[in-house]
C-alpha positions as CSV (number, residue, x, y, z in Angstrom):
1,M,9.4,51.6,58.5
2,N,7.1,53.1,55.9
3,P,4.5,55.3,57.7
4,A,1.8,53.7,55.6
5,D,2.5,50.4,57.4
6,H,0.9,51.8,60.5
7,Y,-2.5,52.5,58.8
8,V,-5.4,50.1,59.1
9,E,-7.5,50.5,56.0
10,R,-11.2,49.8,56.0
11,V,-13.4,48.9,53.0
12,V,-17.2,49.0,53.1
13,D,-18.9,47.5,50.1
14,L,-22.6,48.4,50.0
15,L,-23.3,47.2,46.5
16,D,-26.1,44.7,46.2
17,P,-24.6,41.5,44.7
18,A,-28.0,40.3,43.7
19,V,-28.1,43.1,41.0
20,N,-25.2,41.6,39.1
21,R,-26.3,39.6,36.1
22,I,-23.2,37.6,34.9
23,H,-23.9,34.8,32.4
24,N,-20.6,33.0,32.0
25,M,-19.1,32.6,35.4
26,G,-19.8,32.9,39.1
27,V,-19.4,36.3,40.9
28,E,-16.3,35.3,42.7
29,E,-14.5,34.4,39.5
30,A,-15.6,37.7,38.1
31,R,-14.3,39.5,41.2
32,A,-11.0,37.7,40.8
33,R,-10.7,38.9,37.3
34,V,-11.3,42.5,38.4
35,L,-8.6,42.0,41.1
36,S,-6.2,40.9,38.4
37,G,-6.5,44.3,36.7
38,D,-6.0,42.5,33.4
39,P,-8.3,44.3,30.8
40,A,-8.7,41.3,28.6
41,S,-9.8,39.1,31.6
42,V,-12.2,41.7,32.9
43,G,-13.6,42.3,29.3
44,G,-14.4,38.5,29.2
45,I,-17.0,38.9,32.0
46,D,-20.3,38.5,30.1
47,G,-23.1,40.4,31.7
48,S,-24.0,43.4,33.9
49,F,-21.9,44.0,37.0
50,A,-20.4,46.4,39.5
51,L,-17.6,44.7,41.4
52,L,-15.0,45.6,44.0
53,A,-12.0,43.4,44.7
54,R,-9.3,43.8,47.3
55,D,-5.8,42.6,48.0
56,G,-4.5,44.3,51.1
57,K,-4.2,48.0,50.4
58,T,-4.9,47.5,46.7
59,I,-8.5,48.0,45.6
60,R,-9.8,47.5,42.1
61,M,-13.3,48.3,40.9
62,A,-15.1,47.9,37.6
63,R,-18.6,48.3,36.3
64,T,-20.6,48.0,33.1
65,L,-22.5,51.0,31.6
66,D,-25.8,50.1,33.2
67,R,-24.6,49.9,36.9
68,P,-23.8,53.1,38.8
69,M,-20.9,52.6,41.1
70,R,-19.8,55.4,43.5
71,Y,-17.1,55.6,46.1
72,F,-15.9,57.9,48.9
73,L,-12.6,57.9,50.6
74,A,-12.9,59.0,54.2
75,K,-10.1,59.8,56.7
76,R,-9.8,58.1,60.0
77,Q,-7.0,58.4,62.6
78,A,-6.5,54.6,62.2
79,G,-6.3,54.8,58.4
80,P,-8.4,55.5,55.3
81,A,-12.0,54.1,54.9
82,L,-13.3,53.4,51.4
83,I,-17.1,53.3,51.1
84,V,-18.6,51.9,47.8
85,A,-22.3,52.0,46.8
86,D,-24.6,52.6,43.9
87,R,-26.0,55.7,45.6
88,I,-24.6,58.9,47.2
89,D,-27.2,58.8,50.0
90,A,-26.1,55.2,50.9
91,I,-22.5,56.5,51.3
92,L,-23.7,59.4,53.5
93,G,-25.7,56.9,55.6
94,Q,-22.6,54.8,56.2
95,L,-20.5,57.9,57.1
96,K,-23.1,58.9,59.6
97,A,-23.1,55.4,61.1
98,E,-19.3,55.7,61.5
99,G,-19.3,59.2,62.9
100,L,-17.6,60.6,59.7
101,A,-20.4,62.6,58.2
102,D,-18.6,65.9,58.7
103,Q,-16.3,64.9,55.9
104,F,-19.1,64.5,53.4
105,H,-20.2,66.6,50.5
106,P,-21.9,65.0,47.5
107,S,-19.2,66.5,45.2
108,Y,-16.6,64.6,47.1
109,T,-18.0,61.3,46.0
110,R,-16.5,59.7,42.9
111,M,-18.0,57.6,40.1
112,V,-16.2,54.6,38.7
113,P,-16.3,55.3,34.9
114,A,-17.9,52.6,32.8
115,H,-15.7,50.2,31.0
116,H,-12.6,50.9,33.2
117,V,-10.8,49.1,36.0
118,V,-10.2,51.7,38.7
119,E,-7.2,51.0,41.0
120,I,-6.9,52.7,44.4
121,Q,-4.1,52.3,46.9
122,L,-5.2,52.8,50.5
123,V,-2.0,54.0,51.9
124,G,-3.2,56.9,54.0
125,C,-2.9,60.7,53.7
126,P,-2.3,61.8,51.0
127,D,-3.9,59.0,49.0
128,P,-2.6,58.8,45.4
129,D,-4.9,59.4,42.4
130,P,-6.7,56.3,41.0
131,L,-5.3,54.5,38.0
132,Y,-7.7,53.8,35.1
133,T,-7.4,50.9,32.7
134,R,-9.9,50.5,29.9
135,F,-11.3,46.9,29.5
136,F,-13.7,47.5,26.7
137,T,-12.3,48.9,23.4
138,P,-14.6,48.1,20.5
139,Q,-13.1,48.3,17.0
140,R,-14.4,51.2,15.1
141,D,-15.5,51.2,11.4
142,S,-15.1,47.4,11.3
143,L,-18.3,46.8,9.3
144,G,-19.1,47.5,5.6
145,T,-21.7,49.9,4.3
146,D,-24.4,47.3,3.6
147,L,-27.3,48.5,5.8
148,D,-29.0,45.1,5.7
149,A,-25.9,43.4,7.0
150,I,-25.4,46.1,9.6
151,G,-29.0,45.8,10.8
152,A,-28.8,42.0,11.0
153,R,-25.6,42.2,13.1
154,Y,-26.9,44.9,15.4
155,V,-30.4,43.5,16.1
156,G,-28.9,40.0,16.2
157,A,-26.6,41.1,19.0
158,L,-29.7,42.7,20.7
159,A,-31.7,39.5,20.4
160,G,-28.8,37.5,21.8
161,E,-28.7,39.6,24.9
162,I,-32.4,39.3,25.4
163,G,-32.2,35.6,25.0
164,K,-29.6,35.4,27.8
165,W,-31.9,37.5,30.0
166,L,-35.0,35.5,29.4
167,A,-33.2,32.2,30.1
168,E,-32.5,33.3,33.6
169,I,-36.0,34.4,34.5
170,P,-38.1,31.9,36.4
171,E,-40.6,30.4,33.9
172,R,-43.8,31.7,35.5
173,E,-42.7,35.2,36.2
174,P,-44.2,38.0,34.0
175,I,-42.0,40.1,31.7
176,G,-42.6,43.8,30.9
177,V,-41.2,46.2,28.4
178,A,-41.3,50.0,28.8
179,F,-42.8,50.7,25.4
180,S,-43.4,53.9,23.5
181,G,-43.6,52.5,20.0
182,G,-40.3,54.2,19.2
183,V,-37.4,52.5,17.4
184,D,-35.5,51.3,20.5
185,S,-38.4,50.2,22.7
186,G,-40.0,48.7,19.6
187,A,-37.0,46.6,18.7
188,V,-36.6,45.5,22.3
189,F,-40.3,44.4,22.5
190,L,-40.3,42.6,19.2
191,C,-37.1,40.8,19.9
192,T,-38.4,39.8,23.3
193,Y,-41.6,38.5,21.8
194,H,-39.7,36.7,19.1
195,A,-37.2,35.2,21.5
196,M,-40.0,34.0,23.9
197,R,-41.7,32.2,21.1
198,K,-38.5,30.7,19.8
199,M,-37.5,29.5,23.3
200,G,-40.9,27.9,23.8
201,M,-42.1,30.4,26.4
202,N,-45.7,31.5,26.8
203,P,-46.0,35.0,25.3
204,A,-48.9,35.7,27.5
205,R,-46.3,36.5,30.2
206,L,-45.3,39.6,28.2
207,K,-46.7,43.1,28.4
208,A,-45.9,46.4,26.7
209,F,-46.3,49.1,29.3
210,T,-47.0,52.6,27.9
211,L,-47.1,55.7,30.1
212,S,-49.8,58.3,29.5
213,L,-50.2,61.5,31.5
214,G,-53.3,62.5,29.6
215,D,-52.4,63.9,26.3
216,G,-49.0,62.7,25.2
217,P,-48.7,61.2,21.8
218,D,-46.9,57.9,22.8
219,L,-50.0,55.9,23.7
220,A,-51.6,56.4,20.2
221,Q,-48.2,55.6,18.6
222,A,-47.7,52.5,20.7
223,R,-51.2,51.3,19.8
224,T,-50.6,52.0,16.1
225,F,-47.3,50.1,16.2
226,L,-48.6,47.0,17.9
227,E,-51.9,46.8,15.9
228,A,-50.0,47.1,12.6
229,L,-48.3,43.8,13.6
230,G,-51.4,42.1,15.1
231,L,-50.0,42.4,18.6
232,G,-52.3,45.0,20.1
233,L,-53.4,42.6,22.9
234,F,-49.9,43.1,24.5
235,L,-50.4,46.8,25.1
236,E,-51.1,47.9,28.6
237,P,-51.5,51.7,29.2
238,I,-50.3,53.1,32.5
239,H,-52.2,56.3,33.2
240,A,-50.8,58.9,35.6
241,D,-51.8,62.3,36.8
242,P,-49.5,65.2,35.9
243,G,-50.3,66.7,39.2
244,D,-48.4,63.9,40.9
245,I,-45.1,65.0,39.3
246,D,-42.7,65.9,42.1
247,V,-39.4,67.2,40.8
248,M,-37.8,67.0,44.3
249,E,-38.6,63.3,44.4
250,T,-36.9,62.9,41.0
251,L,-33.8,64.8,42.2
252,R,-33.7,62.7,45.4
253,T,-34.0,59.5,43.3
254,I,-31.4,60.1,40.6
255,E,-29.0,62.3,42.7
256,D,-28.3,64.4,39.6
257,Y,-29.5,67.6,38.0
258,K,-29.1,67.4,34.2
259,P,-32.5,68.6,32.8
260,L,-33.0,65.9,30.1
261,D,-32.2,63.2,32.6
262,V,-34.5,64.8,35.2
263,E,-37.3,64.9,32.7
264,C,-36.8,61.3,31.6
265,A,-36.5,60.0,35.2
266,T,-39.6,61.9,36.2
267,M,-41.5,59.9,33.5
268,G,-39.7,56.7,34.6
269,L,-40.8,57.2,38.2
270,A,-44.4,57.7,37.0
271,L,-44.3,54.6,34.8
272,C,-42.7,52.4,37.5
273,A,-45.1,53.7,40.2
274,G,-48.1,52.9,38.0
275,I,-46.9,49.4,37.2
276,R,-46.1,48.7,40.9
277,K,-49.5,49.9,42.0
278,R,-51.2,47.6,39.6
279,Y,-48.9,44.6,40.0
280,P,-47.3,44.5,43.5
281,D,-45.1,41.5,42.7
282,W,-43.9,42.4,39.2
283,R,-40.0,42.3,38.9
284,H,-38.7,42.1,35.3
285,L,-38.8,45.2,33.2
286,A,-36.8,45.8,30.0
287,D,-36.4,49.1,28.1
288,G,-34.7,50.6,25.1
289,D,-32.3,52.9,26.9
290,G,-28.9,53.1,25.1
291,G,-30.3,53.0,21.5
292,D,-29.9,56.7,20.9
293,E,-26.3,56.5,22.1
294,N,-25.4,53.5,20.0
295,L,-26.6,55.0,16.7
296,K,-25.8,58.6,17.5
297,D,-29.4,59.8,17.3
298,Y,-29.3,63.0,19.4
299,P,-30.1,66.5,18.0
300,I,-26.6,67.9,17.5
301,E,-28.0,71.4,17.2
302,E,-29.2,71.3,20.8
303,N,-25.6,71.0,22.2
304,P,-23.3,73.9,21.2
305,E,-20.3,71.8,22.2
306,L,-20.9,69.3,19.4
307,T,-20.6,69.1,15.7
308,I,-21.3,66.1,13.5
309,R,-17.5,65.6,13.1
310,S,-17.1,65.4,16.9
311,V,-20.0,63.0,17.2
312,V,-18.9,60.5,14.5
313,N,-15.2,60.7,15.1
314,N,-15.0,60.4,18.9
315,P,-15.3,56.7,20.0
316,L,-18.1,56.1,22.6
317,L,-18.8,59.8,22.9
318,Y,-22.4,59.4,23.9
319,H,-21.6,56.4,26.1
320,E,-18.7,57.9,28.1
321,G,-18.7,61.6,27.4
322,W,-15.3,63.1,26.5
323,G,-13.6,60.3,28.4
324,V,-11.4,59.7,31.4
325,G,-8.5,62.1,31.7
326,K,-10.2,64.9,29.7
327,I,-10.8,68.3,31.1
328,K,-14.6,68.0,30.9
329,H,-14.7,64.6,32.5
330,S,-16.6,64.8,35.8
331,L,-15.0,62.7,38.6
332,T,-18.2,63.0,40.6
333,Y,-20.6,61.8,37.8
334,S,-18.5,60.4,35.0
335,G,-19.9,61.2,31.5
336,G,-22.3,60.3,28.7
337,L,-24.7,57.4,29.3
338,G,-22.3,56.2,32.0
339,R,-23.6,59.2,34.0
340,G,-27.1,59.5,32.5
341,Y,-28.2,55.8,32.9
342,V,-29.2,56.6,36.5
343,R,-32.3,58.1,34.9
344,T,-33.4,54.5,34.2
345,Y,-31.6,52.6,36.9
346,A,-32.7,54.6,39.9
347,P,-36.5,54.8,39.2
348,A,-36.6,51.1,38.6
349,R,-34.7,50.3,41.8
350,R,-36.8,52.8,43.7
351,H,-40.0,50.8,42.8
352,G,-38.5,47.3,43.2
353,F,-37.9,46.4,39.6
354,D,-35.1,44.3,38.1
355,G,-34.4,46.5,35.1
356,F,-32.7,45.5,31.9
357,S,-31.5,47.6,29.1
358,P,-30.1,45.2,26.4
359,L,-28.9,48.0,24.2
360,T,-26.3,49.0,26.8
361,R,-24.6,45.6,26.6
362,P,-21.0,45.6,25.2
363,A,-21.9,43.1,22.5
364,V,-24.5,45.5,21.1
365,I,-22.3,48.6,21.5
366,A,-19.4,46.8,19.8
367,V,-21.6,46.4,16.7
368,S,-22.7,50.0,16.8
369,E,-19.1,51.3,17.1
370,G,-18.2,49.2,14.1
371,I,-20.7,51.1,11.9
372,P,-18.7,53.3,9.4
373,F,-20.7,56.5,10.1
374,V,-18.5,58.8,8.1
375,A,-18.7,56.6,5.0
376,L,-22.5,56.3,5.4
377,T,-23.2,60.0,6.1
378,N,-20.4,62.0,4.6
379,Y,-20.9,64.3,7.6
380,D,-24.5,65.0,6.6
381,V,-26.6,65.6,9.7
382,P,-30.1,64.6,8.2
383,T,-28.5,61.4,6.9
384,L,-27.2,60.6,10.3
385,Y,-30.6,61.1,11.9
386,S,-32.3,58.8,9.3
387,L,-29.8,55.9,9.9
388,K,-31.2,54.5,13.2
389,G,-34.7,53.7,12.0
390,D,-33.4,52.3,8.8
391,I,-30.8,50.1,10.3
392,V,-33.0,48.8,13.2
393,A,-36.0,48.1,11.0
394,R,-33.9,46.1,8.5
395,G,-32.4,44.2,11.4
396,V,-35.7,43.4,13.0
397,R,-36.9,42.1,9.7
398,A,-33.8,39.9,9.3
399,V,-33.9,38.5,12.9
400,T,-37.7,38.2,13.5
401,G,-39.3,38.4,10.1
402,L,-41.5,41.3,11.4
403,E,-41.9,44.6,9.6
404,M,-41.4,47.1,12.4
405,P,-43.1,50.5,12.0
406,V,-40.8,53.4,12.3
407,F,-42.0,56.8,13.6
408,P,-40.1,60.1,13.9
409,K,-37.8,60.3,17.0
410,R,-39.3,61.6,20.2
411,R,-37.9,61.5,23.7
412,F,-39.7,59.5,26.4
413,Q,-40.6,62.7,28.3
414,H,-42.1,64.3,25.2
415,G,-44.3,61.3,24.4
416,A,-45.9,60.7,27.7
417,V,-47.1,64.2,28.3
418,D,-47.8,67.3,26.4
419,R,-44.6,69.4,26.1
420,E,-46.2,72.6,27.6
421,E,-47.6,70.6,30.5
422,L,-44.1,69.0,31.0
423,R,-42.5,72.4,31.0
424,R,-45.0,73.7,33.6
425,R,-44.2,70.7,35.9
426,V,-40.5,70.3,35.1
427,P,-38.6,73.5,34.2
428,A,-35.7,73.2,31.8
429,N,-33.3,74.9,34.2
430,E,-30.1,73.1,35.2
431,A,-29.0,75.8,37.7
432,Y,-32.3,75.5,39.5
433,F,-32.1,71.7,39.6
434,R,-28.6,71.9,40.9
435,R,-29.6,74.2,43.7
436,Q,-32.5,72.1,44.6
437,Y,-30.5,68.9,44.6
438,Q,-27.7,70.5,46.8
439,S,-30.4,71.7,49.2
440,L,-31.1,68.0,50.0
441,Y,-27.7,68.0,51.9
442,A,-27.9,71.5,53.4
């Protein structure tokens, strides 16, 4: 008899099924598709999800870009125990409850990489490595070089995702957009406003929430943006005190230590806390996370590992990092936005919001991956940086009829507070953040 036959495997699924947002089928059908392991079938699930399915000792898991999904394989005398959750501390809590906490270290947890089905066989010690099957493979360079056509396709896909989201929100519940007046949050807000009017919804339900910690430039930018379109009444500033910034709270919330993500999440926590204090029952909050990744709008010169050739020639680089099976792929955290999205997901969940980032949806990413970046830029960095605002503004005009103002790129954390003040409160030191985060489990 095979020794594995003596093992009694245990699976604990701590994921909140209410967070799944699947548009074209029930969650059980979606789970059955994940269990099948067929990439085309899983790729046909329309929406946001993190799903686990089991058939005996075979476990398959899959998630979209916007849903952190972690797991830990513990050893028991009776057999292996697989614990799955969206948070590391939830895994630790379950291990403590089962008397298995001595096996825990945060680096022993694993992240399901976005856009992959992960298969695990619970056959006992030693457990084999997981198998990874990609279920989302957008076609690259599938579009022409007409920027008007590209913009219409891109923003059209964005508007389509927003329409699906709005259709599932109860008709009297308010809708917020985290808004800086930048290209991404601007497009999300304008498409939401346009879709609500087109769908016969009352636009008075909508607000544009802008964070201000005293002297950041975003509030003035947001006001200028909306007033230029006669939409200034939708602006709602959320004021916060820089003295309330608590880096340890951020590290505890996002369970990660990358400086830019720590900075962004710190601002996200301040924004969500301010909205929650003012509106105890508010639930629905959209944002523009994912837009920089889609249109490759990050300062290449800030990362010595990158060149413009690596950025435009590597598929889904900013979404997934260097990819599964590569030396620099982190098993604990995954890569790219698949890792970094926790900066948006965790602060929203921490304060009880049902967050929504339409730019992370596969339909939108598929359009962005179809853009012929090499043909449009000829590997010129300034040309690459100028593309996003141009493409999105053209698309907003085509889809909504509105002339969207375009301002120079600025990160969320650099718009809500003065940079020097931010640096005093949040040092740009990854080693320090890593030590502080690990001290939470000392």
